[in-house]
Backbone as JSON Lines, residues from 0, in Angstrom:
{"i":0,"aa":"X","n":[-0.18,-27.02,45.97],"ca":[-0.24,-25.59,46.23],"c":[0.38,-24.84,45.04]}
{"i":1,"aa":"X","n":[-0.33,-23.81,44.57],"ca":[0.16,-23.01,43.45],"c":[1.11,-21.95,43.99]}
{"i":2,"aa":"X","n":[2.29,-21.92,43.44],"ca":[3.28,-20.96,43.91],"c":[3.02,-19.56,43.34]}
{"i":3,"aa":"X","n":[3.33,-18.51,44.12],"ca":[3.12,-17.14,43.64],"c":[3.85,-16.86,42.34]}
{"i":4,"aa":"X","n":[5.05,-17.42,42.19],"ca":[5.83,-17.17,40.97],"c":[5.09,-17.71,39.75]}
{"i":5,"aa":"X","n":[4.43,-18.86,39.91],"ca":[3.68,-19.44,38.8],"c":[2.49,-18.57,38.45]}
{"i":6,"aa":"X","n":[1.83,-18.04,39.47],"ca":[0.68,-17.16,39.24],"c":[1.13,-15.91,38.49]}
{"i":7,"aa":"X","n":[2.27,-15.33,38.94],"ca":[2.77,-14.12,38.29],"c":[3.12,-14.38,36.84]}
{"i":8,"aa":"X","n":[3.75,-15.52,36.58],"ca":[4.11,-15.88,35.21],"c":[2.87,-16.05,34.35]}
{"i":9,"aa":"X","n":[1.84,-16.68,34.9],"ca":[0.61,-16.89,34.16],"c":[-0.07,-15.57,33.84]}
{"i":10,"aa":"X","n":[-0.07,-14.64,34.83],"ca":[-0.7,-13.34,34.62],"c":[0.03,-12.56,33.53]}
{"i":11,"aa":"X","n":[1.37,-12.55,33.61],"ca":[2.15,-11.84,32.59],"c":[1.88,-12.42,31.2]}
{"i":12,"aa":"X","n":[1.86,-13.76,31.12],"ca":[1.59,-14.41,29.84],"c":[0.21,-14.05,29.31]}
{"i":13,"aa":"X","n":[-0.78,-14.01,30.2],"ca":[-2.14,-13.65,29.81],"c":[-2.21,-12.21,29.31]}
{"i":14,"aa":"X","n":[-1.47,-11.31,29.98],"ca":[-1.47,-9.9,29.57],"c":[-0.77,-9.69,28.24]}
{"i":15,"aa":"X","n":[0.26,-10.5,27.95],"ca":[1.02,-10.34,26.72],"c":[0.36,-11.04,25.53]}
{"i":16,"aa":"X","n":[-0.62,-11.92,25.79],"ca":[-1.25,-12.67,24.71],"c":[-1.87,-11.78,23.64]}
{"i":17,"aa":"X","n":[-2.64,-10.73,24.01],"ca":[-3.19,-9.87,22.94],"c":[-2.12,-9.22,22.09]}
{"i":18,"aa":"X","n":[-0.98,-8.85,22.7],"ca":[0.11,-8.24,21.95],"c":[0.68,-9.25,20.96]}
{"i":19,"aa":"X","n":[0.87,-10.48,21.42],"ca":[1.4,-11.53,20.54],"c":[0.45,-11.82,19.39]}
{"i":20,"aa":"X","n":[-0.86,-11.87,19.69],"ca":[-1.84,-12.13,18.64],"c":[-1.89,-10.99,17.64]}
{"i":21,"aa":"X","n":[-1.77,-9.76,18.15],"ca":[-1.77,-8.6,17.26],"c":[-0.55,-8.63,16.35]}
{"i":22,"aa":"X","n":[0.61,-8.98,16.9],"ca":[1.83,-9.06,16.09],"c":[1.7,-10.13,15.03]}
{"i":23,"aa":"X","n":[1.11,-11.28,15.41],"ca":[0.93,-12.36,14.45],"c":[-0.02,-11.93,13.34]}
{"i":24,"aa":"X","n":[-1.1,-11.23,13.69],"ca":[-2.05,-10.77,12.7],"c":[-1.41,-9.77,11.75]}
{"i":25,"aa":"X","n":[-0.62,-8.82,12.32],"ca":[0.04,-7.82,11.48],"c":[1.0,-8.47,10.5]}
{"i":26,"aa":"X","n":[1.78,-9.43,10.98],"ca":[2.73,-10.13,10.12],"c":[1.99,-10.88,9.02]}
{"i":27,"aa":"X","n":[0.87,-11.52,9.37],"ca":[0.09,-12.26,8.39],"c":[-0.48,-11.32,7.33]}
{"i":28,"aa":"X","n":[-0.91,-10.13,7.73],"ca":[-1.44,-9.16,6.77],"c":[-0.38,-8.73,5.77]}
{"i":29,"aa":"X","n":[0.84,-8.48,6.27],"ca":[1.93,-8.09,5.37],"c":[2.22,-9.2,4.38]}
{"i":30,"aa":"X","n":[2.29,-10.44,4.86],"ca":[2.55,-11.57,3.98],"c":[1.46,-11.7,2.92]}
{"i":31,"aa":"X","n":[0.2,-11.5,3.33],"ca":[-0.92,-11.59,2.39],"c":[-0.84,-10.48,1.35]}
{"i":32,"aa":"X","n":[-0.49,-9.27,1.8],"ca":[-0.37,-8.14,0.88],"c":[0.72,-8.4,-0.16]}
{"i":33,"aa":"X","n":[1.87,-8.89,0.3],"ca":[2.98,-9.18,-0.61],"c":[2.58,-10.27,-1.6]}
{"i":34,"aa":"X","n":[1.95,-11.33,-1.1],"ca":[1.51,-12.41,-1.99],"c":[0.5,-11.9,-3.01]}
{"i":35,"aa":"X","n":[-0.39,-11.01,-2.57],"ca":[-1.39,-10.46,-3.48],"c":[-0.74,-9.6,-4.55]}
{"i":36,"aa":"X","n":[0.26,-8.81,-4.17],"ca":[0.97,-7.99,-5.15],"c":[1.69,-8.87,-6.17]}
{"i":37,"aa":"X","n":[2.35,-9.91,-5.7],"ca":[3.03,-10.82,-6.61],"c":[2.03,-11.52,-7.53]}
{"i":38,"aa":"X","n":[0.87,-11.87,-7.0],"ca":[-0.14,-12.53,-7.82],"c":[-0.65,-11.61,-8.93]}
{"i":39,"aa":"X","n":[-0.59,-10.3,-8.69],"ca":[-1.03,-9.35,-9.72],"c":[-0.19,-9.5,-11.0]}
{"i":40,"aa":"X","n":[1.05,-9.94,-10.87],"ca":[1.93,-10.06,-12.04],"c":[1.5,-11.2,-12.97]}
{"i":41,"aa":"X","n":[0.58,-12.04,-12.53],"ca":[0.06,-13.11,-13.37],"c":[-1.09,-12.64,-14.26]}
{"i":42,"aa":"X","n":[-1.54,-11.41,-14.07],"ca":[-2.69,-10.89,-14.81],"c":[-2.23,-10.09,-16.03]}
{"i":43,"aa":"X","n":[-2.95,-10.25,-17.11],"ca":[-2.72,-9.44,-18.3],"c":[-3.59,-8.19,-18.17]}
{"i":44,"aa":"X","n":[-2.94,-7.04,-18.03],"ca":[-3.65,-5.79,-17.79],"c":[-3.16,-4.74,-18.78]}
{"i":45,"aa":"X","n":[-4.07,-4.18,-19.52],"ca":[-3.75,-3.1,-20.45],"c":[-3.75,-1.78,-19.68]}
{"i":46,"aa":"X","n":[-2.7,-0.99,-19.88],"ca":[-2.59,0.28,-19.14],"c":[-3.66,1.24,-19.64]}
{"i":47,"aa":"X","n":[-4.59,1.57,-18.75],"ca":[-5.73,2.41,-19.13],"c":[-6.24,3.09,-17.86]}
{"i":48,"aa":"X","n":[-6.06,4.39,-17.78],"ca":[-6.45,5.13,-16.58],"c":[-7.63,6.06,-16.78]}
{"i":49,"aa":"X","n":[-8.42,5.81,-17.83],"ca":[-9.52,6.74,-18.09],"c":[-10.57,6.68,-16.98]}
{"i":50,"aa":"X","n":[-11.32,7.76,-16.87],"ca":[-12.37,7.86,-15.86],"c":[-13.51,6.9,-16.2]}
{"i":51,"aa":"X","n":[-13.89,6.09,-15.21],"ca":[-15.02,5.19,-15.35],"c":[-15.86,5.24,-14.09]}
{"i":52,"aa":"X","n":[-17.17,5.2,-14.24],"ca":[-18.05,5.09,-13.09],"c":[-17.99,3.66,-12.57]}
{"i":53,"aa":"X","n":[-17.76,3.5,-11.27],"ca":[-17.65,2.17,-10.67],"c":[-18.52,2.11,-9.42]}
{"i":54,"aa":"X","n":[-18.76,0.89,-8.95],"ca":[-19.55,0.7,-7.73],"c":[-18.83,1.32,-6.54]}
{"i":55,"aa":"X","n":[-19.6,1.58,-5.49],"ca":[-19.02,2.05,-4.23],"c":[-19.83,1.47,-3.08]}
{"i":56,"aa":"X","n":[-19.16,0.9,-2.05],"ca":[-17.72,0.59,-1.98],"c":[-17.41,-0.68,-2.76]}
{"i":57,"aa":"X","n":[-16.14,-1.03,-2.77],"ca":[-15.69,-2.27,-3.42],"c":[-15.7,-2.21,-4.92]}
{"i":58,"aa":"X","n":[-15.75,-1.01,-5.49],"ca":[-15.79,-0.89,-6.93],"c":[-14.42,-1.07,-7.57]}
{"i":59,"aa":"X","n":[-14.43,-1.47,-8.83],"ca":[-13.17,-1.65,-9.56],"c":[-13.45,-1.46,-11.05]}
{"i":60,"aa":"X","n":[-12.44,-1.01,-11.75],"ca":[-12.54,-0.94,-13.21],"c":[-12.44,-2.37,-13.74]}
{"i":61,"aa":"X","n":[-12.76,-2.6,-15.03],"ca":[-12.64,-3.96,-15.57],"c":[-11.27,-4.58,-15.28]}
{"i":62,"aa":"X","n":[-11.27,-5.87,-15.03],"ca":[-10.05,-6.56,-14.58],"c":[-8.92,-6.52,-15.59]}
{"i":63,"aa":"X","n":[-9.25,-6.33,-16.86],"ca":[-8.2,-6.37,-17.88],"c":[-7.58,-5.0,-18.16]}
{"i":64,"aa":"X","n":[-7.97,-3.97,-17.38],"ca":[-7.33,-2.67,-17.51],"c":[-6.9,-2.17,-16.14]}
{"i":65,"aa":"X","n":[-6.04,-1.18,-16.13],"ca":[-5.61,-0.61,-14.86],"c":[-4.36,0.22,-15.02]}
{"i":66,"aa":"X","n":[-3.98,0.89,-13.94],"ca":[-2.78,1.71,-13.89],"c":[-2.01,1.35,-12.63]}
{"i":67,"aa":"X","n":[-1.0,2.14,-12.3],"ca":[-0.15,1.79,-11.15],"c":[-0.95,1.73,-9.85]}
{"i":68,"aa":"X","n":[-1.88,2.67,-9.67],"ca":[-2.65,2.69,-8.43],"c":[-3.52,1.45,-8.28]}
{"i":69,"aa":"X","n":[-3.97,0.89,-9.41],"ca":[-4.84,-0.28,-9.33],"c":[-4.11,-1.51,-8.81]}
{"i":70,"aa":"X","n":[-2.8,-1.58,-9.03],"ca":[-2.0,-2.66,-8.43],"c":[-2.09,-2.58,-6.91]}
{"i":71,"aa":"X","n":[-1.95,-1.38,-6.38],"ca":[-2.0,-1.18,-4.93],"c":[-3.4,-1.44,-4.4]}
{"i":72,"aa":"X","n":[-4.4,-0.87,-5.06],"ca":[-5.8,-1.03,-4.62],"c":[-6.2,-2.5,-4.61]}
{"i":73,"aa":"X","n":[-5.92,-3.2,-5.69],"ca":[-6.33,-4.61,-5.79],"c":[-5.56,-5.49,-4.81]}
{"i":74,"aa":"X","n":[-4.32,-5.17,-4.55],"ca":[-3.54,-5.94,-3.58],"c":[-4.07,-5.74,-2.17]}
{"i":75,"aa":"X","n":[-4.36,-4.5,-1.8],"ca":[-4.87,-4.24,-0.45],"c":[-6.25,-4.86,-0.24]}
{"i":76,"aa":"X","n":[-7.03,-5.0,-1.29],"ca":[-8.35,-5.62,-1.12],"c":[-8.22,-7.08,-0.68]}
{"i":77,"aa":"X","n":[-7.11,-7.73,-1.03],"ca":[-6.9,-9.12,-0.6],"c":[-6.6,-9.22,0.88]}
{"i":78,"aa":"X","n":[-6.33,-8.08,1.52],"ca":[-6.12,-8.04,2.97],"c":[-7.38,-7.52,3.67]}
{"i":79,"aa":"X","n":[-8.43,-7.29,2.89],"ca":[-9.67,-6.77,3.47],"c":[-9.66,-5.27,3.64]}
{"i":80,"aa":"X","n":[-8.77,-4.57,2.93],"ca":[-8.67,-3.11,3.04],"c":[-9.11,-2.49,1.72]}
{"i":81,"aa":"X","n":[-10.2,-1.73,1.78],"ca":[-10.76,-1.11,0.59],"c":[-10.31,0.35,0.54]}
{"i":82,"aa":"X","n":[-9.26,0.61,-0.22],"ca":[-8.75,1.98,-0.31],"c":[-9.75,2.92,-0.97]}
{"i":83,"aa":"X","n":[-10.61,2.41,-1.82],"ca":[-11.65,3.27,-2.4],"c":[-12.5,3.88,-1.29]}
{"i":84,"aa":"X","n":[-12.98,3.04,-0.39],"ca":[-13.84,3.52,0.69],"c":[-13.06,4.37,1.69]}
{"i":85,"aa":"X","n":[-11.87,3.92,2.06],"ca":[-11.1,4.65,3.07],"c":[-10.69,6.04,2.58]}
{"i":86,"aa":"X","n":[-10.22,6.12,1.34],"ca":[-9.83,7.42,0.8],"c":[-11.05,8.32,0.66]}
{"i":87,"aa":"X","n":[-12.15,7.77,0.18],"ca":[-13.35,8.58,0.01],"c":[-13.85,9.14,1.34]}
{"i":88,"aa":"X","n":[-13.9,8.29,2.36],"ca":[-14.38,8.75,3.67],"c":[-13.45,9.8,4.26]}
{"i":89,"aa":"X","n":[-12.14,9.6,4.08],"ca":[-11.2,10.58,4.61],"c":[-11.29,11.9,3.84]}
{"i":90,"aa":"X","n":[-11.49,11.83,2.53],"ca":[-11.64,13.04,1.75],"c":[-12.94,13.76,2.07]}
{"i":91,"aa":"X","n":[-13.99,13.03,2.35],"ca":[-15.25,13.68,2.73],"c":[-15.1,14.49,4.0]}
{"i":92,"aa":"X","n":[-14.32,13.96,4.93],"ca":[-14.14,14.63,6.21],"c":[-13.02,15.66,6.19]}
{"i":93,"aa":"X","n":[-12.08,15.52,5.25],"ca":[-10.88,16.37,5.26],"c":[-10.5,16.79,3.84]}
{"i":94,"aa":"X","n":[-11.46,17.26,3.09],"ca":[-11.23,17.52,1.66],"c":[-10.08,18.49,1.43]}
{"i":95,"aa":"X","n":[-9.94,19.49,2.3],"ca":[-8.91,20.51,2.11],"c":[-7.49,19.97,2.33]}
{"i":96,"aa":"X","n":[-7.38,18.78,2.92],"ca":[-6.06,18.19,3.16],"c":[-5.5,17.52,1.9]}
{"i":97,"aa":"X","n":[-6.36,17.32,0.93],"ca":[-5.95,16.6,-0.28],"c":[-5.63,17.58,-1.41]}
{"i":98,"aa":"X","n":[-4.8,17.15,-2.36],"ca":[-4.39,18.05,-3.45],"c":[-5.57,18.56,-4.27]}
{"i":99,"aa":"X","n":[-5.52,19.83,-4.62],"ca":[-6.55,20.42,-5.47],"c":[-6.0,20.5,-6.9]}
{"i":100,"aa":"X","n":[-5.81,19.35,-7.51],"ca":[-5.16,19.28,-8.8],"c":[-6.13,19.05,-9.95]}
{"i":101,"aa":"X","n":[-7.37,18.72,-9.63],"ca":[-8.3,18.3,-10.69],"c":[-9.54,19.17,-10.76]}
{"i":102,"aa":"X","n":[-9.56,20.29,-10.06],"ca":[-10.67,21.22,-10.14],"c":[-11.96,20.71,-9.52]}
{"i":103,"aa":"X","n":[-11.86,19.76,-8.6],"ca":[-13.05,19.21,-7.97],"c":[-13.45,20.02,-6.74]}
{"i":104,"aa":"X","n":[-14.73,20.07,-6.46],"ca":[-15.22,20.76,-5.27],"c":[-15.69,19.79,-4.2]}
{"i":105,"aa":"X","n":[-15.66,18.5,-4.53],"ca":[-16.06,17.47,-3.56],"c":[-15.42,16.14,-3.98]}
{"i":106,"aa":"X","n":[-15.36,15.19,-3.07],"ca":[-14.75,13.89,-3.41],"c":[-15.55,13.15,-4.48]}
{"i":107,"aa":"X","n":[-14.84,12.29,-5.21],"ca":[-15.45,11.47,-6.24],"c":[-14.96,10.04,-6.06]}
{"i":108,"aa":"X","n":[-15.8,9.15,-5.53],"ca":[-15.36,7.78,-5.24],"c":[-15.04,6.95,-6.47]}
{"i":109,"aa":"X","n":[-15.34,7.46,-7.65],"ca":[-15.0,6.74,-8.87],"c":[-13.52,6.83,-9.2]}
{"i":110,"aa":"X","n":[-12.84,7.89,-8.77],"ca":[-11.48,8.15,-9.26],"c":[-10.49,8.55,-8.17]}
{"i":111,"aa":"X","n":[-10.95,9.11,-7.05],"ca":[-10.02,9.7,-6.08],"c":[-8.93,8.73,-5.64]}
{"i":112,"aa":"X","n":[-9.3,7.49,-5.33],"ca":[-8.34,6.51,-4.83],"c":[-7.4,6.01,-5.92]}
{"i":113,"aa":"X","n":[-7.7,6.32,-7.18],"ca":[-6.86,5.88,-8.29],"c":[-5.84,6.95,-8.68]}
{"i":114,"aa":"X","n":[-5.7,7.98,-7.87],"ca":[-4.74,9.05,-8.14],"c":[-3.62,9.0,-7.11]}
{"i":115,"aa":"X","n":[-2.39,8.93,-7.61],"ca":[-1.23,8.77,-6.73],"c":[-1.15,9.87,-5.67]}
{"i":116,"aa":"X","n":[-1.3,11.15,-6.01],"ca":[-1.19,12.18,-4.97],"c":[-2.19,12.0,-3.83]}
{"i":117,"aa":"X","n":[-3.39,11.52,-4.14],"ca":[-4.37,11.26,-3.09],"c":[-3.94,10.1,-2.2]}
{"i":118,"aa":"X","n":[-3.41,9.05,-2.8],"ca":[-2.92,7.92,-1.99],"c":[-1.75,8.35,-1.11]}
{"i":119,"aa":"X","n":[-0.9,9.23,-1.61],"ca":[0.2,9.73,-0.8],"c":[-0.31,10.43,0.45]}
{"i":120,"aa":"X","n":[-1.29,11.29,0.27],"ca":[-1.86,12.0,1.43],"c":[-2.51,11.01,2.38]}
{"i":121,"aa":"X","n":[-3.26,10.05,1.85],"ca":[-3.91,9.08,2.71],"c":[-2.89,8.29,3.53]}
{"i":122,"aa":"X","n":[-1.84,7.79,2.88],"ca":[-0.84,7.01,3.61],"c":[-0.06,7.87,4.59]}
{"i":123,"aa":"X","n":[0.15,9.14,4.28],"ca":[0.8,10.05,5.23],"c":[-0.08,10.26,6.46]}
{"i":124,"aa":"X","n":[-1.38,10.38,6.24],"ca":[-2.31,10.67,7.33],"c":[-2.61,9.44,8.19]}
{"i":125,"aa":"X","n":[-2.62,8.26,7.58],"ca":[-3.11,7.08,8.31],"c":[-2.09,5.95,8.42]}
{"i":126,"aa":"X","n":[-0.95,6.1,7.8],"ca":[0.12,5.13,7.95],"c":[1.33,5.8,8.56]}
{"i":127,"aa":"X","n":[2.49,5.24,8.29],"ca":[3.75,5.84,8.72],"c":[4.48,6.35,7.49]}
{"i":128,"aa":"X","n":[4.78,7.64,7.48],"ca":[5.56,8.22,6.39],"c":[7.03,8.16,6.8]}
{"i":129,"aa":"X","n":[7.81,7.4,6.05],"ca":[9.2,7.14,6.41],"c":[10.14,8.06,5.66]}
{"i":130,"aa":"X","n":[11.33,8.31,6.21],"ca":[12.3,9.18,5.51],"c":[12.68,8.59,4.16]}
{"i":131,"aa":"X","n":[12.87,9.46,3.2],"ca":[13.36,9.01,1.9],"c":[14.81,8.58,2.05]}
{"i":132,"aa":"X","n":[15.16,7.48,1.43],"ca":[16.48,6.9,1.62],"c":[16.95,6.27,0.32]}
{"i":133,"aa":"X","n":[18.27,6.3,0.09],"ca":[18.83,5.59,-1.06],"c":[19.48,4.28,-0.62]}
{"i":134,"aa":"X","n":[19.16,3.84,0.6],"ca":[19.66,2.58,1.14],"c":[18.56,1.54,1.0]}
{"i":135,"aa":"X","n":[18.79,0.53,0.18],"ca":[17.78,-0.48,-0.06],"c":[17.35,-1.23,1.19]}
{"i":136,"aa":"X","n":[18.21,-1.3,2.19],"ca":[17.86,-2.02,3.42],"c":[16.8,-1.3,4.24]}
{"i":137,"aa":"X","n":[16.48,-0.05,3.9],"ca":[15.46,0.69,4.63],"c":[14.05,0.37,4.15]}
{"i":138,"aa":"X","n":[13.95,-0.44,3.09],"ca":[12.65,-0.74,2.51],"c":[12.28,-2.19,2.81]}
{"i":139,"aa":"X","n":[11.07,-2.39,3.34],"ca":[10.6,-3.72,3.73],"c":[9.47,-4.19,2.82]}
{"i":140,"aa":"X","n":[9.31,-5.51,2.71],"ca":[8.14,-6.03,1.99],"c":[6.85,-5.47,2.59]}
{"i":141,"aa":"X","n":[5.95,-5.05,1.71],"ca":[4.7,-4.45,2.14],"c":[4.72,-2.94,2.14]}
{"i":142,"aa":"X","n":[5.92,-2.34,2.06],"ca":[6.01,-0.88,2.02],"c":[5.47,-0.36,0.7]}
{"i":143,"aa":"X","n":[4.92,0.85,0.75],"ca":[4.43,1.54,-0.44],"c":[5.44,2.62,-0.79]}
{"i":144,"aa":"X","n":[5.79,2.7,-2.07],"ca":[6.75,3.69,-2.53],"c":[6.13,4.47,-3.69]}
{"i":145,"aa":"X","n":[6.41,5.79,-3.72],"ca":[5.99,6.61,-4.86],"c":[7.22,7.24,-5.5]}
{"i":146,"aa":"X","n":[7.09,7.5,-6.8],"ca":[8.18,8.09,-7.58],"c":[7.63,9.22,-8.44]}
{"i":147,"aa":"X","n":[8.55,9.99,-9.01],"ca":[8.19,10.96,-10.04],"c":[8.9,10.55,-11.31]}
{"i":148,"aa":"X","n":[8.09,10.15,-12.31],"ca":[8.62,9.71,-13.59],"c":[8.88,10.92,-14.49]}
{"i":149,"aa":"X","n":[9.67,10.72,-15.55],"ca":[9.88,11.82,-16.51],"c":[8.53,12.39,-16.98]}
{"i":150,"aa":"X","n":[8.5,13.71,-17.13],"ca":[7.25,14.36,-17.48],"c":[6.41,14.71,-16.27]}
{"i":151,"aa":"X","n":[7.03,14.61,-15.06],"ca":[6.34,14.91,-13.8],"c":[5.12,14.01,-13.58]}
{"i":152,"aa":"X","n":[5.27,12.74,-13.92],"ca":[4.19,11.79,-13.75],"c":[4.37,11.03,-12.43]}
{"i":153,"aa":"X","n":[3.41,11.1,-11.52],"ca":[3.53,10.35,-10.27],"c":[3.3,8.87,-10.5]}
{"i":154,"aa":"X","n":[3.97,8.04,-9.7],"ca":[3.93,6.59,-9.87],"c":[3.95,5.95,-8.49]}
{"i":155,"aa":"X","n":[3.4,4.74,-8.37],"ca":[3.32,4.06,-7.07],"c":[3.49,2.56,-7.25]}
{"i":156,"aa":"X","n":[4.07,1.9,-6.24],"ca":[4.23,0.45,-6.26],"c":[4.38,-0.1,-4.86]}
{"i":157,"aa":"X","n":[4.51,-1.42,-4.77],"ca":[4.62,-2.13,-3.49],"c":[5.93,-2.91,-3.45]}
{"i":158,"aa":"X","n":[6.7,-2.73,-2.39],"ca":[7.92,-3.52,-2.19],"c":[7.51,-4.95,-1.83]}
{"i":159,"aa":"X","n":[8.11,-5.93,-2.5],"ca":[7.73,-7.33,-2.26],"c":[8.89,-8.19,-1.77]}
{"i":160,"aa":"X","n":[10.11,-7.66,-1.82],"ca":[11.25,-8.44,-1.34],"c":[12.36,-7.48,-0.95]}
{"i":161,"aa":"X","n":[13.1,-7.84,0.09],"ca":[14.19,-7.0,0.57],"c":[15.38,-7.11,-0.36]}
{"i":162,"aa":"X","n":[16.34,-6.2,-0.15],"ca":[17.56,-6.21,-0.96],"c":[18.41,-7.42,-0.6]}
{"i":163,"aa":"X","n":[19.11,-7.96,-1.59],"ca":[20.11,-8.98,-1.31],"c":[21.42,-8.53,-1.94]}
{"i":164,"aa":"X","n":[22.41,-9.41,-2.0],"ca":[23.73,-9.0,-2.46],"c":[23.74,-8.61,-3.94]}
{"i":165,"aa":"X","n":[22.84,-9.16,-4.72],"ca":[22.88,-8.9,-6.16],"c":[21.81,-7.92,-6.63]}
{"i":166,"aa":"X","n":[20.72,-7.79,-5.87],"ca":[19.61,-6.96,-6.3],"c":[19.22,-6.0,-5.19]}
{"i":167,"aa":"X","n":[18.53,-4.93,-5.6],"ca":[17.89,-4.06,-4.64],"c":[16.55,-4.64,-4.26]}
{"i":168,"aa":"X","n":[15.8,-3.92,-3.42],"ca":[14.45,-4.39,-3.08],"c":[13.6,-4.55,-4.33]}
{"i":169,"aa":"X","n":[12.86,-5.63,-4.42],"ca":[12.01,-5.88,-5.57],"c":[10.66,-5.21,-5.37]}
{"i":170,"aa":"X","n":[10.12,-4.68,-6.46],"ca":[8.89,-3.91,-6.42],"c":[7.91,-4.48,-7.45]}
{"i":171,"aa":"X","n":[6.63,-4.53,-7.08],"ca":[5.58,-4.81,-8.05],"c":[4.9,-3.49,-8.38]}
{"i":172,"aa":"X","n":[4.79,-3.2,-9.67],"ca":[4.2,-1.94,-10.12],"c":[3.71,-2.13,-11.56]}
{"i":173,"aa":"X","n":[2.99,-1.13,-12.03],"ca":[2.55,-1.12,-13.43],"c":[2.96,0.22,-14.02]}
{"i":174,"aa":"X","n":[4.0,0.18,-14.82],"ca":[4.52,1.41,-15.41],"c":[4.09,1.56,-16.87]}
{"i":175,"aa":"X","n":[3.22,0.65,-17.31],"ca":[2.71,0.74,-18.67],"c":[2.62,-0.59,-19.37]}
{"i":176,"aa":"X","n":[3.27,-1.61,-18.82],"ca":[3.28,-2.94,-19.45],"c":[2.45,-3.96,-18.66]}
{"i":177,"aa":"X","n":[1.65,-3.47,-17.74],"ca":[0.92,-4.36,-16.85],"c":[1.72,-4.6,-15.58]}
{"i":178,"aa":"X","n":[1.12,-5.22,-14.58],"ca":[1.83,-5.47,-13.33],"c":[3.07,-6.34,-13.54]}
{"i":179,"aa":"X","n":[4.19,-5.91,-13.0],"ca":[5.43,-6.68,-13.11],"c":[6.28,-6.5,-11.87]}
{"i":180,"aa":"X","n":[7.12,-7.5,-11.63],"ca":[8.05,-7.49,-10.49],"c":[9.41,-7.1,-11.01]}
{"i":181,"aa":"X","n":[9.99,-6.03,-10.44],"ca":[11.25,-5.51,-10.96],"c":[12.15,-4.99,-9.85]}
{"i":182,"aa":"X","n":[13.43,-4.99,-10.14],"ca":[14.42,-4.31,-9.31],"c":[14.57,-2.89,-9.89]}
{"i":183,"aa":"X","n":[13.66,-1.98,-9.47],"ca":[13.63,-0.65,-10.07],"c":[13.46,0.46,-9.02]}
{"i":184,"aa":"X","n":[13.66,0.1,-7.76],"ca":[13.35,1.06,-6.69],"c":[14.03,2.4,-6.87]}
{"i":185,"aa":"X","n":[15.27,2.38,-7.35],"ca":[16.02,3.63,-7.47],"c":[16.2,4.08,-8.92]}
{"i":186,"aa":"X","n":[15.34,3.57,-9.8],"ca":[15.42,3.98,-11.2],"c":[14.89,5.4,-11.42]}
{"i":187,"aa":"X","n":[14.01,5.84,-10.53],"ca":[13.41,7.17,-10.62],"c":[13.45,7.83,-9.24]}
{"i":188,"aa":"X","n":[13.34,9.14,-9.19],"ca":[13.36,9.82,-7.88],"c":[12.21,9.35,-6.99]}
{"i":189,"aa":"X","n":[12.56,8.9,-5.79],"ca":[11.55,8.47,-4.81],"c":[10.95,9.72,-4.16]}
{"i":190,"aa":"X","n":[9.61,9.78,-4.15],"ca":[8.93,10.94,-3.55],"c":[8.18,10.59,-2.28]}
{"i":191,"aa":"X","n":[8.03,9.31,-2.0],"ca":[7.32,8.91,-0.79],"c":[7.61,7.47,-0.42]}
{"i":192,"aa":"X","n":[7.65,7.21,0.89],"ca":[7.9,5.86,1.41],"c":[6.97,5.69,2.6]}
{"i":193,"aa":"X","n":[6.03,4.75,2.5],"ca":[4.98,4.62,3.5],"c":[4.88,3.16,3.99]}
{"i":194,"aa":"X","n":[4.48,3.04,5.24],"ca":[4.24,1.73,5.82],"c":[2.86,1.75,6.46]}
{"i":195,"aa":"X","n":[1.91,1.11,5.81],"ca":[0.54,1.09,6.3],"c":[0.29,-0.14,7.17]}
{"i":196,"aa":"X","n":[0.85,-1.26,6.76],"ca":[0.82,-2.48,7.57],"c":[2.23,-2.7,8.08]}
{"i":197,"aa":"X","n":[2.41,-2.76,9.39],"ca":[3.75,-2.86,9.94],"c":[4.03,-4.26,10.43]}
{"i":198,"aa":"X","n":[5.07,-4.86,9.89],"ca":[5.49,-6.18,10.35],"c":[6.26,-6.03,11.66]}
{"i":199,"aa":"X","n":[5.85,-6.72,12.74],"ca":[6.55,-6.57,14.03],"c":[7.97,-7.12,13.98]}
């Protein structure tokens, strides 16, 4: 005879299974994103942000060139997330929500996703925008961070490791020397902190 308590336990376990699977998937995505960002540091990339016509969706500039945004774009593609397509579709539907800094009257899938201010708006709209903090423990692997460099230049990177006793959170970014892993989170003013993939 099956006891009622066993039935109740089985039902609860069955109901919680999708939640557990979702948490496992989310954690796996973050790990994949971090691994992809770290793998970017093995590539020789010349800093070059000029406008180029590229395929859509899934388009990319030549592999041997790129800027800070390309580190983020290429890393997210390893998780099956095409920021080129997502940003373009969101801009098509909500063009007025995005910065009017380039004199455009409509979205341009060749370049929009490669601009830091556009990625900031996208992550604010579709991820979690977190409070700016000077505490390294508030930053998790997989988080996206933006900065303002000297000369009012926007910059973006991916957190790949939490803070420890000797270092702050490690970041993968391209500030001009190609993708590199550095303890530089607080070297410049932080202007944005976003979590698009949330580790449970």
